[in-house]
N, C-alpha and C positions, 0 to 999 in steps of 0.2 A: 426351503425361498417361502412355499405356498403359507405354510404351519405361519411363518415369520408375519407375511402382510393380513394373513387375518387373524392373527391376536392384535397388530398395529388396531387392523377396520374394527373390532369391536369396543378396544381401547380409544376406540377414536368416539363411539357410539357414546361409552360410557363418558366420557368425560364432556360430551352437547349434553347428555340426559341432568348431568351433576347442575351445567353451567346453565343452564333452562332450569329446574329449581332455584341455585341462584337470584335466579330474575327474577324469577315468582315471586321470593318468600321479600328481596327487595319492595319488589311494588305492591306487595299484599304495605308490609311495613311504611310508606308510605301513602296508600291507605287511608292504614289507621291510627297513624301519627291526623291525619290532617281530622278523618272523621272524628274521632275523641279535642281534636281542636274547634270543629262547630261545634258540637252538641254544647259545649260551654257556652261559645253565641248566642247558642241556642233555648238554653237557659240560665241565658242571661235577662230572654228579650222576656221571658215570664213575667215580670214586673212591669213591665210596658203590658201586657196583653193581660191583667190582670186591673191592672189601674184604668183602663174602659170600662172594663170589669162593676170594677167597683160602681165609676162614677153612674152609667146605667142604672145599677140598683140601685144607688142610692137617689137619683131621680122616680126612681117606678114607688117608695116604700116611701117617700117623702109624700106618693102621688099618692100613695092608697090611706095614705095618715091623713091626708085632708080631707080623700072623699069617704073618709067612716066619721068624722067627726072630732077627729084633735084626742084621740086618746087618750093613755100615758106608757098604756100597752099596748103591743101591735101583733096580729097574731098574720103571721106568711106565709101564705099562701106558694111556694113552691109549686107543688107536686108535683111529689117528687115520693119514691117508697122510703130517703133518709127521713127526712121529718116526718114520716109517718110509724114510722118503728117509736120512734123521742122525744116526746111531745113539747116539750120543756123550748126543743131546738127552734121549733115555728115559733113559741111567741117571744117579742122584742120591746124592751123601751126605749122611750122616745123622750128625749128633752121637750121643753116646751116654745122651742121653737121648729120642734118637727124636725131634728134629727136624732138619726138612733144612737147611745148610751151604750158602754160599759155598765155590767152590774159592783163591777169590784174595784178600783181604783186601781188594779195594777194587769203583771203581764197574763197573765189566766182572765179576765176579761179582756184584755184584749185580741186573745188570738180564740177568744167563746165569739167574740162582736166580728170577726172573720170569716171564724165558721157559719154564723148564724146568715151573713149579709153573701158571700162568694160560695160554699158549701165543700171547701175543700182545709184541708186540714193544713195552719201555715208550714206545720212540718213533715210532711208528703211535698209545699213544692219547695220545701230545704229555703224558709224565710225566716228570719229570728225577728225577733221582737219586742220589744220594747212600750216605756209608755212611760208621757212623760205630767206628773201632776200638776204640779205648775200653771202647766198650757193647758193642762187635758190636750196634748195628742198620741196616739197612738204609732206608734211607729214603724214599717214592716218594709224589713233589709235582707235582697239579697245578698247573695257571698261574691259579689263583683260590688261593689258594695252601693250597687241604686235605691232604694231609700219612697218607699209611699207614705208621708203622713198622714194621717186621720187627725181633724183636730171634733172633738168631739159637744165643743157649744155651736159652731158655727157651720157644724159640716160639711168642711172646707179639704179640698183633695188637694195637696203636691207632691209631684213628684219630682225628684231632684233625681239625675246621670251623674256617673264619676267619670263620666267623661269633659 
């Protein structure tokens, strides 16, 4: 009888451990789903942050353009090691009105403009790029549908959300 009670006790311990493991896995699964849902929300906010950064950088570039006598090209001095390796990345073409413009009216030019102004690649930020040649607009689109548009002729920046 004692052996039976001991076997039952060991079996109850095993069942207790199995239940504890299942509960831990269930809690980890719930936390994992919540984490990955929040990661997508955070990445969706990335374009909002880039919108603010772009506005600030454009104001600085225009100010630098005015103080240097309105040159057709402007050497951006961001004092980073990224720009010193490849010298042409620090030089940006400017419009007559003092706004940064793309060298070629294509998607590559818009991507290069993003790189020159914000110092990051659109691919790394998971942003797709479009250009409207008729309206002279570079558009940067996040995965969630948010859109940041930069008008090359006026320097106007428009941020549209999907919400």
